[in-house]
PQR file of N, CA, C, O and H, with PARSE charges and radii, in Angstrom:
ATOM      1  N   MET A   1       5.311 -17.747  -5.438 -0.4000 1.5000
ATOM      2  CA  MET A   1       3.566 -16.233  -5.077 -0.0000 2.0000
ATOM      3  C   MET A   1       4.084 -15.377  -6.048  0.5500 1.7000
ATOM      4  O   MET A   1       3.332 -14.552  -6.566 -0.5500 1.4000
ATOM      5  N   PHE A   2       5.492 -15.465  -6.438 -0.4000 1.5000
ATOM      6  CA  PHE A   2       6.037 -13.695  -7.066 -0.0000 2.0000
ATOM      7  C   PHE A   2       6.136 -14.329  -8.346  0.5500 1.7000
ATOM      8  O   PHE A   2       5.696 -13.308  -8.874 -0.5500 1.4000
ATOM      9  H   PHE A   2       6.103 -16.136  -6.017  0.4000 1.0000
ATOM     10  N   ALA A   3       6.247 -14.794  -8.940 -0.4000 1.5000
ATOM     11  CA  ALA A   3       6.803 -15.705 -10.098 -0.0000 2.0000
ATOM     12  C   ALA A   3       5.550 -14.341 -10.856  0.5500 1.7000
ATOM     13  O   ALA A   3       5.455 -13.156 -10.538 -0.5500 1.4000
ATOM     14  H   ALA A   3       6.605 -15.623  -8.511  0.4000 1.0000
ATOM     15  N   ALA A   4       4.991 -14.899 -11.602 -0.4000 1.5000
ATOM     16  CA  ALA A   4       4.198 -14.039 -12.370 -0.0000 2.0000
ATOM     17  C   ALA A   4       4.712 -11.966 -12.332  0.5500 1.7000
ATOM     18  O   ALA A   4       5.023 -11.117 -13.168 -0.5500 1.4000
ATOM     19  H   ALA A   4       5.069 -15.861 -11.861  0.4000 1.0000
ATOM     20  N   ILE A   5       4.646 -11.988 -11.826 -0.4000 1.5000
ATOM     21  CA  ILE A   5       5.809 -10.291 -10.753 -0.0000 2.0000
ATOM     22  C   ILE A   5       6.534 -10.803 -11.503  0.5500 1.7000
ATOM     23  O   ILE A   5       5.931 -11.085 -12.538 -0.5500 1.4000
ATOM     24  H   ILE A   5       4.393 -12.678 -11.147  0.4000 1.0000
ATOM     25  N   THR A   6       7.586 -11.092 -11.522 -0.4000 1.5000
ATOM     26  CA  THR A   6       9.294 -11.632 -11.617 -0.0000 2.0000
ATOM     27  C   THR A   6       9.785 -11.726 -12.817  0.5500 1.7000
ATOM     28  O   THR A   6      10.946 -11.488 -13.151 -0.5500 1.4000
ATOM     29  H   THR A   6       8.076 -10.863 -10.680  0.4000 1.0000
ATOM     30  N   THR A   7       8.368 -12.288 -13.887 -0.4000 1.5000
ATOM     31  CA  THR A   7       8.742 -12.585 -15.349 -0.0000 2.0000
ATOM     32  C   THR A   7       8.691 -11.817 -16.158  0.5500 1.7000
ATOM     33  O   THR A   7       9.051 -11.950 -17.327 -0.5500 1.4000
ATOM     34  H   THR A   7       7.425 -12.481 -13.616  0.4000 1.0000
ATOM     35  N   GLY A   8       7.964 -10.357 -15.346 -0.4000 1.5000
ATOM     36  CA  GLY A   8       6.670  -9.715 -16.819 -0.0000 2.0000
ATOM     37  C   GLY A   8       5.472  -9.923 -17.355  0.5500 1.7000
ATOM     38  O   GLY A   8       4.947  -9.293 -18.273 -0.5500 1.4000
ATOM     39  H   GLY A   8       7.671 -10.249 -14.396  0.4000 1.0000
ATOM     40  N   GLU A   9       5.147 -10.626 -16.886 -0.4000 1.5000
ATOM     41  CA  GLU A   9       3.523 -10.771 -17.078 -0.0000 2.0000
ATOM     42  C   GLU A   9       2.776  -9.445 -15.835  0.5500 1.7000
ATOM     43  O   GLU A   9       3.055  -9.016 -14.716 -0.5500 1.4000
ATOM     44  H   GLU A   9       5.574 -11.138 -16.140  0.4000 1.0000
ATOM     45  N   ALA A  10       1.575  -9.182 -17.038 -0.4000 1.5000
ATOM     46  CA  ALA A  10       1.447  -7.862 -17.049 -0.0000 2.0000
ATOM     47  C   ALA A  10      -0.446  -8.207 -16.340  0.5500 1.7000
ATOM     48  O   ALA A  10      -0.747  -9.395 -16.229 -0.5500 1.4000
ATOM     49  H   ALA A  10       1.348  -9.531 -17.947  0.4000 1.0000
ATOM     50  N   GLY A  11      -1.470  -7.193 -15.954 -0.4000 1.5000
ATOM     51  CA  GLY A  11      -2.427  -7.183 -15.833 -0.0000 2.0000
ATOM     52  C   GLY A  11      -3.254  -8.573 -14.476  0.5500 1.7000
ATOM     53  O   GLY A  11      -2.752  -9.640 -14.123 -0.5500 1.4000
ATOM     54  H   GLY A  11      -1.226  -6.228 -16.044  0.4000 1.0000
ATOM     55  N   CYS A  12      -4.760  -7.884 -13.990 -0.4000 1.5000
ATOM     56  CA  CYS A  12      -4.911  -8.604 -13.023 -0.0000 2.0000
ATOM     57  C   CYS A  12      -4.466 -10.052 -13.262  0.5500 1.7000
ATOM     58  O   CYS A  12      -3.553 -10.444 -12.537 -0.5500 1.4000
ATOM     59  H   CYS A  12      -5.168  -7.017 -14.277  0.4000 1.0000
ATOM     60  N   GLU A  13      -4.927 -10.843 -14.095 -0.4000 1.5000
ATOM     61  CA  GLU A  13      -4.922 -12.595 -13.798 -0.0000 2.0000
ATOM     62  C   GLU A  13      -3.437 -12.931 -14.247  0.5500 1.7000
ATOM     63  O   GLU A  13      -3.174 -13.940 -14.902 -0.5500 1.4000
ATOM     64  H   GLU A  13      -5.669 -10.525 -14.684  0.4000 1.0000
ATOM     65  N   ALA A  14      -2.520 -12.035 -13.854 -0.4000 1.5000
ATOM     66  CA  ALA A  14      -1.285 -12.869 -13.634 -0.0000 2.0000
ATOM     67  C   ALA A  14      -1.292 -12.629 -12.010  0.5500 1.7000
ATOM     68  O   ALA A  14      -1.021 -13.559 -11.251 -0.5500 1.4000
ATOM     69  H   ALA A  14      -2.734 -11.216 -13.322  0.4000 1.0000
ATOM     70  N   LEU A  15      -1.600 -11.392 -11.556 -0.4000 1.5000
ATOM     71  CA  LEU A  15      -1.865 -10.754 -10.411 -0.0000 2.0000
ATOM     72  C   LEU A  15      -2.670 -11.300  -9.256  0.5500 1.7000
ATOM     73  O   LEU A  15      -2.315 -11.255  -8.078 -0.5500 1.4000
ATOM     74  H   LEU A  15      -1.820 -10.636 -12.173  0.4000 1.0000
ATOM     75  N   ALA A  16      -4.298 -12.058  -9.925 -0.4000 1.5000
ATOM     76  CA  ALA A  16      -4.674 -12.730  -8.691 -0.0000 2.0000
ATOM     77  C   ALA A  16      -4.226 -13.887  -8.337  0.5500 1.7000
ATOM     78  O   ALA A  16      -4.622 -13.822  -7.173 -0.5500 1.4000
ATOM     79  H   ALA A  16      -4.586 -12.095 -10.882  0.4000 1.0000
ATOM     80  N   ARG A  17      -3.655 -15.025  -8.407 -0.4000 1.5000
ATOM     81  CA  ARG A  17      -3.269 -16.016  -7.804 -0.0000 2.0000
ATOM     82  C   ARG A  17      -2.166 -15.348  -6.751  0.5500 1.7000
ATOM     83  O   ARG A  17      -2.579 -15.289  -5.592 -0.5500 1.4000
ATOM     84  H   ARG A  17      -3.334 -15.077  -9.353  0.4000 1.0000
ATOM     85  N   PRO A  18      -0.523 -14.721  -7.033 -0.5600 1.5000
ATOM     86  CA  PRO A  18      -0.057 -14.247  -5.797  0.2800 2.0000
ATOM     87  C   PRO A  18      -1.252 -13.185  -4.443  0.5500 1.7000
ATOM     88  O   PRO A  18      -1.188 -13.292  -3.219 -0.5500 1.4000
ATOM     89  N   LEU A  19      -1.666 -12.786  -4.791 -0.4000 1.5000
ATOM     90  CA  LEU A  19      -3.261 -12.231  -3.750 -0.0000 2.0000
ATOM     91  C   LEU A  19      -3.224 -12.720  -3.213  0.5500 1.7000
ATOM     92  O   LEU A  19      -2.653 -12.549  -2.136 -0.5500 1.4000
ATOM     93  H   LEU A  19      -1.717 -12.700  -5.786  0.4000 1.0000
ATOM     94  N   ALA A  20      -4.088 -14.158  -3.746 -0.4000 1.5000
ATOM     95  CA  ALA A  20      -4.905 -15.537  -2.636 -0.0000 2.0000
ATOM     96  C   ALA A  20      -4.284 -15.665  -2.174  0.5500 1.7000
ATOM     97  O   ALA A  20      -4.568 -15.609  -0.978 -0.5500 1.4000
ATOM     98  H   ALA A  20      -4.552 -14.297  -4.621  0.4000 1.0000
ATOM     99  N   GLU A  21      -2.670 -15.995  -2.526 -0.4000 1.5000
ATOM    100  CA  GLU A  21      -1.946 -17.091  -1.622 -0.0000 2.0000
ATOM    101  C   GLU A  21      -1.790 -15.857  -0.251  0.5500 1.7000
ATOM    102  O   GLU A  21      -1.341 -16.083   0.872 -0.5500 1.4000
ATOM    103  H   GLU A  21      -2.439 -16.041  -3.498  0.4000 1.0000
ATOM    104  N   PHE A  22      -2.167 -14.920  -0.636 -0.4000 1.5000
ATOM    105  CA  PHE A  22      -1.045 -13.919   0.196 -0.0000 2.0000
ATOM    106  C   PHE A  22      -1.771 -13.100   2.259  0.5500 1.7000
ATOM    107  O   PHE A  22      -1.283 -12.695   3.314 -0.5500 1.4000
ATOM    108  H   PHE A  22      -2.531 -14.736  -1.549  0.4000 1.0000
ATOM    109  N   GLY A  23      -3.057 -13.316   1.655 -0.4000 1.5000
ATOM    110  CA  GLY A  23      -3.770 -13.587   2.733 -0.0000 2.0000
ATOM    111  C   GLY A  23      -3.326 -14.535   4.021  0.5500 1.7000
ATOM    112  O   GLY A  23      -2.492 -14.213   4.868 -0.5500 1.4000
ATOM    113  H   GLY A  23      -3.453 -13.645   0.798  0.4000 1.0000
ATOM    114  N   PRO A  24      -3.897 -15.485   3.985 -0.5600 1.5000
ATOM    115  CA  PRO A  24      -2.357 -16.280   4.797  0.2800 2.0000
ATOM    116  C   PRO A  24      -1.326 -16.277   5.306  0.5500 1.7000
ATOM    117  O   PRO A  24      -0.814 -16.979   6.178 -0.5500 1.4000
ATOM    118  N   LEU A  25      -0.823 -14.981   4.415 -0.4000 1.5000
ATOM    119  CA  LEU A  25       0.707 -14.753   5.419 -0.0000 2.0000
ATOM    120  C   LEU A  25       0.881 -13.501   5.772  0.5500 1.7000
ATOM    121  O   LEU A  25       1.898 -13.114   6.348 -0.5500 1.4000
ATOM    122  H   LEU A  25      -1.238 -14.411   3.706  0.4000 1.0000
ATOM    123  N   TRP A  26      -0.929 -12.121   5.193 -0.4000 1.5000
ATOM    124  CA  TRP A  26      -0.591 -11.731   6.123 -0.0000 2.0000
ATOM    125  C   TRP A  26      -1.578 -11.241   7.252  0.5500 1.7000
ATOM    126  O   TRP A  26      -1.879 -10.232   7.892 -0.5500 1.4000
ATOM    127  H   TRP A  26      -1.755 -12.436   4.726  0.4000 1.0000
ATOM    128  N   ASP A  27      -1.831 -12.298   7.134 -0.4000 1.5000
ATOM    129  CA  ASP A  27      -2.264 -12.637   9.242 -0.0000 2.0000
ATOM    130  C   ASP A  27      -1.058 -13.751   9.757  0.5500 1.7000
ATOM    131  O   ASP A  27      -1.382 -14.249  10.836 -0.5500 1.4000
ATOM    132  H   ASP A  27      -1.587 -13.117   6.615  0.4000 1.0000
ATOM    133  N   HIS A  28      -0.450 -13.984   9.517 -0.4000 1.5000
ATOM    134  CA  HIS A  28       0.653 -14.367  10.386 -0.0000 2.0000
ATOM    135  C   HIS A  28       1.806 -12.673  11.019  0.5500 1.7000
ATOM    136  O   HIS A  28       1.825 -12.456  12.231 -0.5500 1.4000
ATOM    137  H   HIS A  28      -0.187 -13.579   8.641  0.4000 1.0000
ATOM    138  N   LEU A  29       2.448 -11.905  10.255 -0.4000 1.5000
ATOM    139  CA  LEU A  29       2.302 -11.067   9.846 -0.0000 2.0000
ATOM    140  C   LEU A  29       2.157  -9.503  11.310  0.5500 1.7000
ATOM    141  O   LEU A  29       1.128  -8.830  11.243 -0.5500 1.4000
ATOM    142  H   LEU A  29       2.432 -12.082   9.271  0.4000 1.0000
ATOM    143  N   VAL A  30       3.118  -9.164  12.346 -0.4000 1.5000
ATOM    144  CA  VAL A  30       2.620  -8.590  13.635 -0.0000 2.0000
ATOM    145  C   VAL A  30       2.669  -7.495  12.554  0.5500 1.7000
ATOM    146  O   VAL A  30       2.955  -7.567  11.359 -0.5500 1.4000
ATOM    147  H   VAL A  30       3.953  -9.711  12.400  0.4000 1.0000
ATOM    148  N   VAL A  31       2.083  -5.826  13.806 -0.4000 1.5000
ATOM    149  CA  VAL A  31       1.672  -4.676  12.831 -0.0000 2.0000
ATOM    150  C   VAL A  31       3.159  -4.269  12.435  0.5500 1.7000
ATOM    151  O   VAL A  31       3.221  -4.972  11.427 -0.5500 1.4000
ATOM    152  H   VAL A  31       1.851  -5.767  14.777  0.4000 1.0000
ATOM    153  N   GLY A  32       4.238  -3.728  12.486 -0.4000 1.5000
ATOM    154  CA  GLY A  32       5.368  -3.418  12.249 -0.0000 2.0000
ATOM    155  C   GLY A  32       5.147  -4.025  11.107  0.5500 1.7000
ATOM    156  O   GLY A  32       4.728  -3.385  10.142 -0.5500 1.4000
ATOM    157  H   GLY A  32       4.187  -3.156  13.304  0.4000 1.0000
ATOM    158  N   GLU A  33       5.467  -5.741  11.022 -0.4000 1.5000
ATOM    159  CA  GLU A  33       5.570  -5.896   9.330 -0.0000 2.0000
ATOM    160  C   GLU A  33       4.097  -5.742   8.517  0.5500 1.7000
ATOM    161  O   GLU A  33       4.182  -5.982   7.312 -0.5500 1.4000
ATOM    162  H   GLU A  33       5.807  -6.261  11.805  0.4000 1.0000
ATOM    163  N   ARG A  34       3.415  -5.554   8.773 -0.4000 1.5000
ATOM    164  CA  ARG A  34       2.040  -5.087   7.649 -0.0000 2.0000
ATOM    165  C   ARG A  34       3.057  -3.744   7.763  0.5500 1.7000
ATOM    166  O   ARG A  34       4.018  -3.779   6.994 -0.5500 1.4000
ATOM    167  H   ARG A  34       3.347  -5.359   9.751  0.4000 1.0000
ATOM    168  N   CYS A  35       2.955  -2.641   8.586 -0.4000 1.5000
ATOM    169  CA  CYS A  35       3.240  -1.481   8.327 -0.0000 2.0000
ATOM    170  C   CYS A  35       4.315  -1.053   7.464  0.5500 1.7000
ATOM    171  O   CYS A  35       4.301  -0.070   6.723 -0.5500 1.4000
ATOM    172  H   CYS A  35       2.175  -2.613   9.211  0.4000 1.0000
ATOM    173  N   GLN A  36       5.560  -2.167   7.689 -0.4000 1.5000
ATOM    174  CA  GLN A  36       6.748  -1.422   6.423 -0.0000 2.0000
ATOM    175  C   GLN A  36       6.263  -2.062   4.772  0.5500 1.7000
ATOM    176  O   GLN A  36       6.492  -1.527   3.688 -0.5500 1.4000
ATOM    177  H   GLN A  36       5.571  -2.966   8.291  0.4000 1.0000
ATOM    178  N   LEU A  37       5.688  -3.094   4.983 -0.4000 1.5000
ATOM    179  CA  LEU A  37       5.509  -3.997   3.681 -0.0000 2.0000
ATOM    180  C   LEU A  37       4.471  -2.553   2.878  0.5500 1.7000
ATOM    181  O   LEU A  37       4.430  -2.186   1.704 -0.5500 1.4000
ATOM    182  H   LEU A  37       5.503  -3.529   5.864  0.4000 1.0000
ATOM    183  N   LEU A  38       3.995  -2.212   3.686 -0.4000 1.5000
ATOM    184  CA  LEU A  38       2.451  -1.053   3.558 -0.0000 2.0000
ATOM    185  C   LEU A  38       3.097  -0.060   2.941  0.5500 1.7000
ATOM    186  O   LEU A  38       2.610   0.632   2.047 -0.5500 1.4000
ATOM    187  H   LEU A  38       4.028  -2.510   4.639  0.4000 1.0000
ATOM    188  N   ARG A  39       4.967   0.113   3.703 -0.4000 1.5000
ATOM    189  CA  ARG A  39       5.114   2.062   3.185 -0.0000 2.0000
ATOM    190  C   ARG A  39       6.407   1.217   2.236  0.5500 1.7000
ATOM    191  O   ARG A  39       7.287   2.019   1.922 -0.5500 1.4000
ATOM    192  H   ARG A  39       5.363  -0.449   4.429  0.4000 1.0000
ATOM    193  N   LEU A  40       6.747  -0.601   1.602 -0.4000 1.5000
ATOM    194  CA  LEU A  40       6.894  -0.852   0.444 -0.0000 2.0000
ATOM    195  C   LEU A  40       6.759  -0.866  -0.661  0.5500 1.7000
ATOM    196  O   LEU A  40       7.642  -0.887  -1.518 -0.5500 1.4000
ATOM    197  H   LEU A  40       6.032  -1.252   1.857  0.4000 1.0000
ATOM    198  N   LEU A  41       5.081  -0.852  -0.860 -0.4000 1.5000
ATOM    199  CA  LEU A  41       4.524  -1.285  -1.696 -0.0000 2.0000
ATOM    200  C   LEU A  41       3.449  -0.294  -2.270  0.5500 1.7000
ATOM    201  O   LEU A  41       3.038  -0.463  -3.418 -0.5500 1.4000
ATOM    202  H   LEU A  41       4.364  -0.835  -0.163  0.4000 1.0000
ATOM    203  N   LEU A  42       2.869   1.005  -1.288 -0.4000 1.5000
ATOM    204  CA  LEU A  42       2.012   1.984  -1.640 -0.0000 2.0000
ATOM    205  C   LEU A  42       3.064   3.427  -1.146  0.5500 1.7000
ATOM    206  O   LEU A  42       3.746   3.644  -0.144 -0.5500 1.4000
ATOM    207  H   LEU A  42       3.204   1.142  -0.355  0.4000 1.0000
ATOM    208  N   GLU A  43       2.736   4.338  -2.595 -0.4000 1.5000
ATOM    209  CA  GLU A  43       3.648   5.583  -2.851 -0.0000 2.0000
ATOM    210  C   GLU A  43       2.840   5.978  -1.698  0.5500 1.7000
ATOM    211  O   GLU A  43       3.131   5.988  -0.502 -0.5500 1.4000
ATOM    212  H   GLU A  43       2.182   4.162  -3.409  0.4000 1.0000
ATOM    213  N   THR A  44       0.966   6.541  -2.760 -0.4000 1.5000
ATOM    214  CA  THR A  44       0.049   7.276  -1.884 -0.0000 2.0000
ATOM    215  C   THR A  44      -0.753   6.939  -1.462  0.5500 1.7000
ATOM    216  O   THR A  44      -0.651   5.727  -1.655 -0.5500 1.4000
ATOM    217  H   THR A  44       0.729   6.533  -3.731  0.4000 1.0000
ATOM    218  N   VAL A  45      -2.345   7.225  -0.523 -0.4000 1.5000
ATOM    219  CA  VAL A  45      -3.354   6.614  -0.253 -0.0000 2.0000
ATOM    220  C   VAL A  45      -3.777   7.814  -0.955  0.5500 1.7000
ATOM    221  O   VAL A  45      -2.993   8.666  -1.373 -0.5500 1.4000
ATOM    222  H   VAL A  45      -2.428   8.209  -0.367  0.4000 1.0000
ATOM    223  N   THR A  46      -5.179   7.859  -1.086 -0.4000 1.5000
ATOM    224  CA  THR A  46      -5.941   9.123  -1.158 -0.0000 2.0000
ATOM    225  C   THR A  46      -6.965   8.513  -1.060  0.5500 1.7000
ATOM    226  O   THR A  46      -7.074   7.353  -1.455 -0.5500 1.4000
ATOM    227  H   THR A  46      -5.816   7.166  -0.747  0.4000 1.0000
ATOM    228  N   TYR A  47      -8.021   9.257  -0.450 -0.4000 1.5000
ATOM    229  CA  TYR A  47      -9.490   9.331   0.063 -0.0000 2.0000
ATOM    230  C   TYR A  47     -10.444  10.411  -0.318  0.5500 1.7000
ATOM    231  O   TYR A  47     -10.441  11.416   0.393 -0.5500 1.4000
ATOM    232  H   TYR A  47      -7.932  10.200  -0.129  0.4000 1.0000
ATOM    233  N   ASP A  48     -11.323  10.353  -1.413 -0.4000 1.5000
ATOM    234  CA  ASP A  48     -12.758  11.555  -2.086 -0.0000 2.0000
ATOM    235  C   ASP A  48     -13.369  10.925  -0.988  0.5500 1.7000
ATOM    236  O   ASP A  48     -13.279   9.744  -0.652 -0.5500 1.4000
ATOM    237  H   ASP A  48     -11.326   9.536  -1.991  0.4000 1.0000
ATOM    238  N   ALA A  49     -14.035  11.891  -0.435 -0.4000 1.5000
ATOM    239  CA  ALA A  49     -15.655  11.679   1.056 -0.0000 2.0000
ATOM    240  C   ALA A  49     -16.164  11.970   0.545  0.5500 1.7000
ATOM    241  O   ALA A  49     -17.201  11.343   0.763 -0.5500 1.4000
ATOM    242  H   ALA A  49     -14.108  12.850  -0.707  0.4000 1.0000
ATOM    243  N   ARG A  50     -16.471  13.194  -0.846 -0.4000 1.5000
ATOM    244  CA  ARG A  50     -18.567  12.921  -1.866 -0.0000 2.0000
ATOM    245  C   ARG A  50     -18.093  12.305  -2.366  0.5500 1.7000
ATOM    246  O   ARG A  50     -18.845  12.218  -3.337 -0.5500 1.4000
ATOM    247  H   ARG A  50     -15.628  13.703  -1.023  0.4000 1.0000
ATOM    248  N   THR A  51     -16.868  11.308  -2.671 -0.4000 1.5000
ATOM    249  CA  THR A  51     -17.263  10.139  -3.809 -0.0000 2.0000
ATOM    250  C   THR A  51     -16.745   8.460  -3.088  0.5500 1.7000
ATOM    251  O   THR A  51     -16.945   7.327  -3.525 -0.5500 1.4000
ATOM    252  H   THR A  51     -16.257  11.379  -1.882  0.4000 1.0000
ATOM    253  N   ASP A  52     -16.283   8.767  -2.281 -0.4000 1.5000
ATOM    254  CA  ASP A  52     -16.749   8.072  -0.995 -0.0000 2.0000
ATOM    255  C   ASP A  52     -14.890   6.772  -1.778  0.5500 1.7000
ATOM    256  O   ASP A  52     -14.579   5.585  -1.691 -0.5500 1.4000
ATOM    257  H   ASP A  52     -16.122   9.688  -1.926  0.4000 1.0000
ATOM    258  N   GLU A  53     -14.477   7.605  -2.205 -0.4000 1.5000
ATOM    259  CA  GLU A  53     -13.505   6.961  -2.849 -0.0000 2.0000
ATOM    260  C   GLU A  53     -12.390   6.815  -2.399  0.5500 1.7000
ATOM    261  O   GLU A  53     -11.889   7.635  -1.630 -0.5500 1.4000
ATOM    262  H   GLU A  53     -14.730   8.570  -2.276  0.4000 1.0000
ATOM    263  N   LEU A  54     -11.703   5.572  -2.858 -0.4000 1.5000
ATOM    264  CA  LEU A  54     -10.270   5.583  -1.851 -0.0000 2.0000
ATOM    265  C   LEU A  54      -9.687   5.075  -3.168  0.5500 1.7000
ATOM    266  O   LEU A  54     -10.190   4.353  -4.029 -0.5500 1.4000
ATOM    267  H   LEU A  54     -12.111   4.906  -3.483  0.4000 1.0000
ATOM    268  N   GLY A  55      -8.171   5.804  -3.065 -0.4000 1.5000
ATOM    269  CA  GLY A  55      -7.277   5.895  -4.251 -0.0000 2.0000
ATOM    270  C   GLY A  55      -5.874   4.990  -3.617  0.5500 1.7000
ATOM    271  O   GLY A  55      -5.724   5.198  -2.413 -0.5500 1.4000
ATOM    272  H   GLY A  55      -7.763   6.390  -2.366  0.4000 1.0000
ATOM    273  N   LEU A  56      -4.891   4.082  -4.199 -0.4000 1.5000
ATOM    274  CA  LEU A  56      -4.176   3.444  -4.480 -0.0000 2.0000
ATOM    275  C   LEU A  56      -3.679   3.744  -4.936  0.5500 1.7000
ATOM    276  O   LEU A  56      -4.358   4.068  -5.910 -0.5500 1.4000
ATOM    277  H   LEU A  56      -5.013   3.913  -5.177  0.4000 1.0000
ATOM    278  N   ARG A  57      -1.945   4.213  -5.271 -0.4000 1.5000
ATOM    279  CA  ARG A  57      -0.853   4.458  -5.706 -0.0000 2.0000
ATOM    280  C   ARG A  57       0.592   4.107  -5.231  0.5500 1.7000
ATOM    281  O   ARG A  57       1.455   4.713  -4.597 -0.5500 1.4000
ATOM    282  H   ARG A  57      -1.393   3.950  -4.479  0.4000 1.0000
ATOM    283  N   PHE A  58       0.452   2.343  -6.052 -0.4000 1.5000
ATOM    284  CA  PHE A  58       1.871   1.611  -6.033 -0.0000 2.0000
ATOM    285  C   PHE A  58       3.254   1.813  -6.782  0.5500 1.7000
ATOM    286  O   PHE A  58       3.446   2.292  -7.900 -0.5500 1.4000
ATOM    287  H   PHE A  58      -0.249   1.850  -6.568  0.4000 1.0000
ATOM    288  N   ARG A  59       4.485   1.141  -5.539 -0.4000 1.5000
ATOM    289  CA  ARG A  59       5.235   2.100  -5.641 -0.0000 2.0000
ATOM    290  C   ARG A  59       5.451   1.213  -7.248  0.5500 1.7000
ATOM    291  O   ARG A  59       4.925   0.144  -7.557 -0.5500 1.4000
ATOM    292  H   ARG A  59       4.328   0.752  -4.631  0.4000 1.0000
ATOM    293  N   PRO A  60       6.352   2.027  -8.050 -0.5600 1.5000
ATOM    294  CA  PRO A  60       7.064   0.735  -9.191  0.2800 2.0000
ATOM    295  C   PRO A  60       7.330  -0.168  -9.092  0.5500 1.7000
ATOM    296  O   PRO A  60       6.678  -1.208  -9.181 -0.5500 1.4000
ATOM    297  N   ALA A  61       8.860   0.106  -8.780 -0.4000 1.5000
ATOM    298  CA  ALA A  61       9.565  -1.580  -8.364 -0.0000 2.0000
ATOM    299  C   ALA A  61       9.276  -1.789  -6.859  0.5500 1.7000
ATOM    300  O   ALA A  61      10.204  -1.956  -6.067 -0.5500 1.4000
ATOM    301  H   ALA A  61       9.390   0.951  -8.708  0.4000 1.0000
ATOM    302  N   GLY A  62       7.928  -1.778  -6.456 -0.4000 1.5000
ATOM    303  CA  GLY A  62       7.500  -2.515  -4.686 -0.0000 2.0000
ATOM    304  C   GLY A  62       7.552  -3.645  -4.660  0.5500 1.7000
ATOM    305  O   GLY A  62       7.904  -4.372  -3.730 -0.5500 1.4000
ATOM    306  H   GLY A  62       7.174  -1.643  -7.099  0.4000 1.0000
ATOM    307  N   ILE A  63       7.262  -3.866  -5.512 -0.4000 1.5000
ATOM    308  CA  ILE A  63       6.912  -5.946  -5.971 -0.0000 2.0000
ATOM    309  C   ILE A  63       7.720  -6.364  -6.018  0.5500 1.7000
ATOM    310  O   ILE A  63       8.032  -7.465  -5.564 -0.5500 1.4000
ATOM    311  H   ILE A  63       6.975  -3.276  -6.267  0.4000 1.0000
ATOM    312  N   ARG A  64       8.783  -5.087  -6.996 -0.4000 1.5000
ATOM    313  CA  ARG A  64       9.611  -6.389  -7.195 -0.0000 2.0000
ATOM    314  C   ARG A  64      10.585  -6.565  -6.629  0.5500 1.7000
ATOM    315  O   ARG A  64      11.340  -7.512  -6.849 -0.5500 1.4000
ATOM    316  H   ARG A  64       8.530  -4.193  -7.365  0.4000 1.0000
ATOM    317  N   VAL A  65      10.780  -5.596  -5.700 -0.4000 1.5000
ATOM    318  CA  VAL A  65      11.604  -5.746  -4.759 -0.0000 2.0000
ATOM    319  C   VAL A  65      11.652  -6.509  -3.626  0.5500 1.7000
ATOM    320  O   VAL A  65      12.577  -7.132  -3.106 -0.5500 1.4000
ATOM    321  H   VAL A  65      10.167  -4.826  -5.521  0.4000 1.0000
ATOM    322  N   LEU A  66      10.134  -6.312  -3.231 -0.4000 1.5000
ATOM    323  CA  LEU A  66       9.832  -7.110  -2.245 -0.0000 2.0000
ATOM    324  C   LEU A  66      10.034  -8.701  -2.513  0.5500 1.7000
ATOM    325  O   LEU A  66      10.439  -9.444  -1.620 -0.5500 1.4000
ATOM    326  H   LEU A  66       9.382  -5.806  -3.654  0.4000 1.0000
ATOM    327  N   ALA A  67       9.634  -9.276  -4.157 -0.4000 1.5000
ATOM    328  CA  ALA A  67       9.737 -10.986  -4.817 -0.0000 2.0000
ATOM    329  C   ALA A  67      10.685 -10.656  -4.714  0.5500 1.7000
ATOM    330  O   ALA A  67      10.557 -10.181  -3.585 -0.5500 1.4000
ATOM    331  H   ALA A  67       9.305  -8.672  -4.882  0.4000 1.0000
ATOM    332  N   SER A  68      11.973 -10.419  -5.040 -0.4000 1.5000
ATOM    333  CA  SER A  68      13.557 -10.495  -4.497 -0.0000 2.0000
ATOM    334  C   SER A  68      13.724 -10.804  -3.098  0.5500 1.7000
ATOM    335  O   SER A  68      14.585 -11.674  -2.969 -0.5500 1.4000
ATOM    336  H   SER A  68      12.077 -10.804  -5.957  0.4000 1.0000
ATOM    337  N   GLU A  69      13.289 -10.470  -2.129 -0.4000 1.5000
ATOM    338  CA  GLU A  69      13.669 -10.154  -0.319 -0.0000 2.0000
ATOM    339  C   GLU A  69      12.900 -11.566  -0.134  0.5500 1.7000
ATOM    340  O   GLU A  69      13.388 -12.331   0.698 -0.5500 1.4000
ATOM    341  H   GLU A  69      12.590  -9.763  -2.233  0.4000 1.0000
ATOM    342  N   ALA A  70      11.710 -11.994  -0.852 -0.4000 1.5000
ATOM    343  CA  ALA A  70      11.302 -13.014  -0.711 -0.0000 2.0000
ATOM    344  C   ALA A  70      11.809 -14.140  -1.220  0.5500 1.7000
ATOM    345  O   ALA A  70      11.399 -15.270  -0.955 -0.5500 1.4000
ATOM    346  H   ALA A  70      11.313 -11.373  -1.527  0.4000 1.0000
ATOM    347  N   GLY A  71      12.967 -13.785  -2.170 -0.4000 1.5000
ATOM    348  CA  GLY A  71      13.357 -14.957  -2.542 -0.0000 2.0000
ATOM    349  C   GLY A  71      15.148 -15.105  -2.734  0.5500 1.7000
ATOM    350  O   GLY A  71      16.004 -15.575  -3.485 -0.5500 1.4000
ATOM    351  H   GLY A  71      13.300 -12.867  -2.384  0.4000 1.0000
ATOM    352  N   ARG A  72      14.952 -14.249  -1.327 -0.4000 1.5000
ATOM    353  CA  ARG A  72      16.085 -14.479  -0.985 -0.0000 2.0000
ATOM    354  C   ARG A  72      16.388 -15.301   0.550  0.5500 1.7000
ATOM    355  O   ARG A  72      17.336 -15.963   0.974 -0.5500 1.4000
ATOM    356  H   ARG A  72      14.258 -13.867  -0.717  0.4000 1.0000
ATOM    357  N   SER A  73      14.713 -14.769   1.267 -0.4000 1.5000
ATOM    358  CA  SER A  73      14.444 -15.667   2.828 -0.0000 2.0000
ATOM    359  C   SER A  73      13.981 -17.361   2.404  0.5500 1.7000
ATOM    360  O   SER A  73      13.638 -18.306   3.116 -0.5500 1.4000
ATOM    361  H   SER A  73      13.943 -14.231   0.923  0.4000 1.0000
ATOM    362  N   ALA A  74      14.189 -17.191   0.624 -0.4000 1.5000
ATOM    363  CA  ALA A  74      12.858 -18.989   1.034 -0.0000 2.0000
ATOM    364  C   ALA A  74      14.025 -19.709   1.165  0.5500 1.7000
ATOM    365  O   ALA A  74      13.982 -20.912   1.422 -0.5500 1.4000
ATOM    366  H   ALA A  74      14.467 -16.424   0.046  0.4000 1.0000
TER
END
């Protein structure tokens, strides 16, 4: 699932497939696991009420840590 990320490919195309495959996994996580995952991946979340925009800043190494952990548990 995270092969494109761990091999260093970048861009939307490299992330499209892993993200598409992630939906069913998310459905099986309990709330605590979802929170832990979001804390691992997200550095900040902002909301601008004037423009109704949500901003997400991802942790630079978050997805690599997740991929590494997924590889160990597989």
